[in-house]
Structures are given as C-alpha cells and as structure tokens.
N, C-alpha and C positions, 0 to 999 in steps of 0.2 A: 471625279475630276475629268474635265475636258482638256485634251492635249492636242496641240498642233505640232506636227513635224515639218520643218521647212527643208525642202529638197526633193529630189526625184530619182535617186540612184539605188544601187544595191544596199548601201549603208542605210539609207532612209527606209527601205523595205524592212530590213532587219530591226530597225528601231520601232517602226510601227507594229511589226509582228510581235515583238516582245512586250511592248506597251499594252497591246490589245489583250494580253494574257494576265495583266495585273488587275486584281479585283478592285483596286482603288481607282482605276481608270474607267470611266463610264463611256467615253467616246474618244476615238482617235480621228484626227483630221490630218490631211497632208496637202502641201502646196509646193510644187504642182502635183507631186505624186507620179505614179506610172501605172501601167496596166496590172502589174502584180500587186502593188500597194492597194489598188482599188478593191482587192479581195478582202482586205482587213481594215480599211479606213475610208472615210469620205474624202475624195480627192477634189482639188480645185485646179484643174489643168491650165486655166488662164492666169493664175497668180504665179508670177516668176519669183524664184527664190531670191534673186538679186534686186528685185523691185521693192525697196523698203516701204514705200507708201502703200503698195498693194497688200503687203503682208500685214502691216500695222492695221490697215482698214479691216482685213479679214479677222484679225484677233479681236478688234473692238466689236465688229458686227456679230461675231459668233460667241462673244464673251468667253474667250479661251482662258483657262486658268493656268496653263503652263505651255510655253513655247519652247520646243527643242530644236535648235538650229543645227542642221547637218553639215552643210558645206562651209568652207572657210571664207569664201568671197563675201557673203552678206555680213559675216562677223567683222571682217576687216573694214567693211563699209559702214559699220555702226548700227546694225539692226538691233542688237541687244540694247544699246543706248536709247534708241528711239522707242522701244517698247517699255523700258523701265521708266522713261519720262512720263509715260501714261499709267504708271503704277502696275504694270503687268509683270508676272514672274517669267523669267527666261533662264533656260539652261544654256549658257554660252557666255563668253567673256565680252567685255566692252571692246570698242575699237582700239583703245589703248592697250588692253591686254592681248588682243588678237594680233597685235604688231609682232609678237614673238614668232609668229609664223609668217606674217605679211612682209617682214624684212629680215633677211638672213644676216645682214650687217648689224642690225639692231640686236638680234639674238646673240651675236658674237660679243657685242658691247656688254650685254647683261652677264654673259658667261665670264668675261674678263673681270667685271666688277665683283662677281660672287665667287670667283675662284673655281669655276666649274671646268673640269678637264675637257678639252676639245682640240681639234687639229689647229696647227699653226696656220694663220690665214691673213689675208688683207682684202680690203674693199676698194674698188677702183672704178672710175668713170673715164679713164684714159687708157687706150690700147697699149701704148708704149710702156707705161708704168706697170700695167698688169702683166705684160710679157716679161718685163724685167724681174718681177717677183717670181714668175715661173722659173726663170733662170736661177734665182736664189734657192728655189726648192729642188733644183737639179734636173728640171725638164718635165718630170711627171707631176701632174697636178689635177685637182678636181675643180672644175669651173662651174659656178652656180649663178644663175640669174638671181638677183637680190630679191625680187618680188614673187608674186604668185604665178606659177606657170603650170598648174594642173598636174604636178608631179613629173613634168617632162623637161624642166629647165636645168638639168644636171648632166655634165659630161665628165667622165673619168678618162683623162688623157694620159696615155703612157709615154708620150714624148712631147717635145717642145712644139713641133709643128701642129699636132692635133690640138694642143692647148691654145696656141695662138689663133687657130681657125675658130675654135669655140668662143674665144674672147671677141673676135671680130664679128661673129654671128650675133652676139648679144649687143655689143656697143655700136657697131657700124651698120650691119644689115637689119637690125631691129627684129631678130627672129622671135623675140618674146615680148615685143611692144614695150610698154612702160615698165614692165617687170624686169626688163633687161637693160635699163639705163645705167645701172650699177652692176658690176660683177663681183662676186666673192671668189677669191682664188685660195684654195686650201692645199695643204700637203696631203698626200695619199696615205691613208691609214690601212693597216692590215689586221684582219680578224673577222670573226662572224658578226653579223648584224642582228640586233634585237630591238623591238619596240616595247616600252614599258608604259603602262597607262595608270593615271590616278585621277580621281575626281576631287573637287574642292568647292567650298561654299563662300569664299571671300571673308570668312571670319576666323581663319586659323586652322580649320580642319582640312586635312589632306589625306585621302585614303587610297591606298594602292589597290588596283584592280588585278590585272594579270598581264602576262607577257605574250607576244606574238612575233612571228617572223614573216615578213612579206617577201614576195618574189616579184621584183619590179621589171626585169627584162622580159621582152616578149617571147623569147625562144628558150627551148630546153638548154640546160647547162649555163644559164644566165648569159645568153647570147642575144644580139640584136639591140634595138633601141629601148630606152626606158619607157614605161607605160604608167598608168595610174595604179597598176598592181594586177598581176595575173594569177595570184593565189596566195594562200596564207595558211599558217597553222598555229595552234596554241594548245597547251603551254609550250615554251621553249625548253627542251630537256637539259641543255647545257648552261642554263641560267640558274644558279643556286639561290636560295632564299636570302643568304647573307648579302649577296651582290644586289639583289632586288631591293632589300632594305636600305643598303648604302645609297642606291640611286634615289630612293624616295627621300632620304634625309639630306643628301648632299647635292642633289640636282633638282628634282621636282619641287620640293618644299622651298628651296632657295629661290627658284624662279617665281613661284606663287607669292612668296613674301615680297619680292621685288615689285611685282605687278599688282599687289593688293589694292582694292578688292577684286580678286579673280574668281569668277564663278563659272564652273563648267568642268570640262575635261582638259587635261594637259597630258600630252604624251611625248616622250623623248625617244628619238631614234638614236641608238647607240651602237658603237663598235667595241667589242670586247677585245682590246689590244693586249699584247704582252705586258704593257705598262698599266693595265687596268682599263675600266670603262671610259670611253670618250664620246662626247655628244656629237652627233652628226647634224641633227636638226631637232626643232620642236614643232609640234602641231597643236593648234588650239581647238581641235574638234576630234571626234572619233574618226578613225581611219577607215578607208575603203580599199581593200576588203577585210581589214582587221575586225571591224564590227561584226562581220558575218561569222567569224569564228569565236568571238568573245560572248556574244549575247545568247547563243544556244546553250551555254554552260552557266549562265547567270540565273539567279532565282527569280521568282515571279513578282517580287517587289520592286521591279526596275523603275516604274513610274514614281513610286514613293521615294526611291533613292535620288532621282533627278530633281524632284520637287524639293527635297531637303537641301540639295546643293543650291537651288535657285532662291531659297528663302532663308539661308543661313542656319539651317538646323541639321547639318550633316552629322554632328557629334551624337545626335539622338537616333539617327537612322543608319549608322555605318554598317550595321549587321546585314543590310541588304546588298552590300558590296561583295558578298562571298560568291564562290564558284563551286559548281558540282565537280566531283572527281571525273577523271577521264580526259579526253582530248577532242579537238575538232580540227578539221581540215577543210578549206574552201578552195575550189578550183573555178577560175573564171573562164567562161566561154565567150569568145570575142568574135566580132564580124571579120570577114576576110579583108585583109589590108590594114587592119588596126595595128599600130597606132597611126598609120597614115590614112589615106583616103579609103573609104569603104562605102558599100551600098547599104540600103535599108529596105524594109518592106517585105522581107522573106518570111514565109510561114515557119513557125517553130513547131517541131513535132516531138512527142515523147515526154512532155512535161508531167502528165498525170502518172505515167508509169514510174518516172524518176521519183516523184514525191511519195509514191506508195512504198518505196524501199525503206526498211526499218532504219531509223537514225539519219535519214536524208531530208534536208529542207532546201528548196530552190528559191533563191532571192532574185527578184527581177531588177534590172538596171535599165538598159536600153530596149524596152519593149512597148508595144502598143497593141490595140485590138482593132480589127476591121469590123465592118457592119455585120458580119456573120459570127462575131465573137471569137474569131481565131486570133491567137497571139502571133504578132509579127515582130521582126527585128526593127529597132528604131534608134540604135546608137552603136558606139564602138565596143564597149564592154556590155554584153547583152544580159548574161545571167551569172550568178554566183551559186555554185552547187556545194552545199556544206554537208559533210558527213560527221557525225558524232559517234564516238565509240569508247570502249574501256581504255584504249591506249591509241597512240598515233597510228599504228599499223591498221587497226580496225577502222578508225575514222577515215584514214586515207582510202582504204579499200571500198568503203561505202560511198565516199565522195566520187570516186572514179566509176563505180558501178552506175551511179546516177548520171554522170557526164556521158558515159558510153551509150546511154539510151536516148539522149537528146540530139536532135539533128535540125539543121537549117543550112541553106546554101552558103558556102564559104566559111562555115563555123571552124574555128580553130582554138586550141587550148594547149597549155603546157602539160607534158606527161610526167614531169618530175617534181611536182609540188610535194614538199615534205619528205622526199625520197632520202636525202642525206640524214635527216633527223631520225627516220625509221631505221636506217642502216646503222646509225650510231647507237641507237637504243638496243639493237640486237647484238652489237659487238661486245 
C-alpha cells in the first residue's frame, strides 16, 4: 500500500515513521515533509499542505492508495472531499466534519444538542456584548478566537480588564484575522486537563486509542504565552478506564454520530472538574505533540488501522488500535524567541547521539538540510524528543537525556514536562 502523509511537522514525522514500519505499507510519501521525514519517506517540498489542487494532483500522479492528512487547515478547506470525489481513500474528515475544530461556536452548538458537558459560554461578534457576558461570569473568563489560530487563539483572563483586552484584540485589532471575527467567551473551569483520542470509519465504529496530556505554555510552571505545544506524556495516570469509557460513549461517539459520516481521528480536550469531565475543545486530526507520544507505543499495523477507517472496515481491524505497556514522554526543543519572532538557519548538533539512546526517538518539525547535509533550524518548534520506558519516570528520564545532548543557537525547552505526573505516581 502506497501512503501519502500531508504535512511537514513533528506530527507528520511520527506518522511517516510509524507507517514505514507497517509491513502492509510499501511506500511512504510526504508533502511537503521536512528534513527528518526525508529519512523515512519520499518528500515533495514544493507541494504545500494547504494547496488542495497540488495535493490532489500528487495523489493522482503517484496513484496513492491512502492519504493521511496531518494538519487541520487542509481538512477544514475540504481536502478530504476533493480526494474522495476522485475515488481516493482518505484518513480525515470532510470539511463538514472538520468544522468541529474549525469553529468553536459550532462545536458548542453540537455539544448543546447532544447534551455533552462543557463550560458555560457565548459566541459574540460585538465587543460590548462579549464584555457584558464576561461581567455575567464574574470577570474571569476564557476568550477564544472562533476559528483556527494554530493553537494560540486562547486567553485565560483572571480579570475583566484582561478579558476585555483579549476580546478587543480579536474583534477590533484583528489579531487572529478571519479566525477572530467571532469570539467564544467561556467560564473558567478548574481541574487537570487531558486529551482522549478515538478513530472512526463513518459507519458506526468508534474505537478508543489512548490518553495524553499536553503542556501548551512556553515556560516552566505553565507560564508565558500559549504555543502549539511544548511537550506531552501518555498515558495519563489520573484518568481511569471507567472515565475514558464514559468519554467514548457520551462525548466522542455522540459527536461522530452527529457528524456522520466522519472518517478519521477525533480527540476531545477535557477538564476533569469536581463535577465530572467537561469538554474544552475538539480536534479533527492527530495532535502535535500528542502524536509523538502515542505512536511509539502503538503496534506495527498502524497503516492497516488507518486504511480500515478510510474504507469503512474499522470493525474488522480494531485490534490494531492497541497500545504496548509502558509510557512515553515528548519534550519539544524550540527556537529562541518562540512563540514570538525567531531566527532560523542554525546548525543542530547532537542528533545522532540522542537517537542512539535506548528508548529515544527524535522527530523533526522545523528542520532543513544545507548543501553539506547538516541539519539546520527552520521553524519555531524544531524537534520533538520522545522517550519510551516501563513507566513515566523512565520515559521522562530518557527524553531529557536525549534533549540534553542536542544543541543549537537559541534552543530552549521546558524542564518540567510530565514532572507532576511522575511525582503523583510516586506519592
């Protein structure tokens, strides 16, 4: 089976890496890919992930049997629809299904219709009405750009002034462009966050994968601005199986049924509040860096699993959704200045030594190669270093051993990924 992975980040490197190990997969292609992906797949750097015509042309030209769409933007734009019109198999929802991530206001409507627990909220395109709702909530509120903002369109405001400023940034200053033409204002929930993933085939089968916890803030102790994700671990020790099953039955399956036929992955970002799990958001694709902790623990039939979802045969291949025992921790190494302005083109040192450590895999995101074959920085999030071990403590130690050996000018990373989870497990 010839498989194309659309995208060029750490998530896509993990997808290509795992697909390349599936005996059912004969060739892996990536568009556009990156310098790390080029080690395991044939890359097409001139094909942009968000250029639907280019991607469709590549699929037709190379007779691709399965297309796996990594990022949310091409899904929301209708890439899966365009490919299915040509009779091509795609792992990823239609534009109608991807709207569950593309519009937070729409997701709230679905949750209300299906009785899915979530924060009290309102959607507004007027500053005055939005601020009035903040007052109803008591001054503290979560302000979210309605559309896609690369994981950065959320402000947790502890007071009215901060909330009002965030609302004005969206609606008046246009900080998030079209994505911020509407804002969703939510009450602030309390509790630990967790992401739960499931795959589905559009024919009624919905299979739970595993849980993960992402660290979105740029600094240790969850300080500084939000990012696309600075690290992650899996599984989440404080999530019991009964709660995970409840989420599958009462949240994920409900959304899949509402959006049928939905083919691909759906994951719910939840907060485990004193009143039970409440949904913060939905995503219509694998997360980044969550994919980098999930796939190292998944079996080698990953391509078969995704093909079953794309072709409505998940009921026959659900066994490929299992996970190995143990745990995984991913630490992101970012460019200096990220998530703000940053430089690129700095040589990366220590990759081979890091990859030689037992249980460590390095996934590339923002990397390129120069004429001499050296790896250079080429983005904000540069690398994801994943450690796998018998438990979170061992996985974390291995991940940071790998991180400590990698260097480039301006490199920074969080030092506390999975620290609380490890401490909790020891208590």
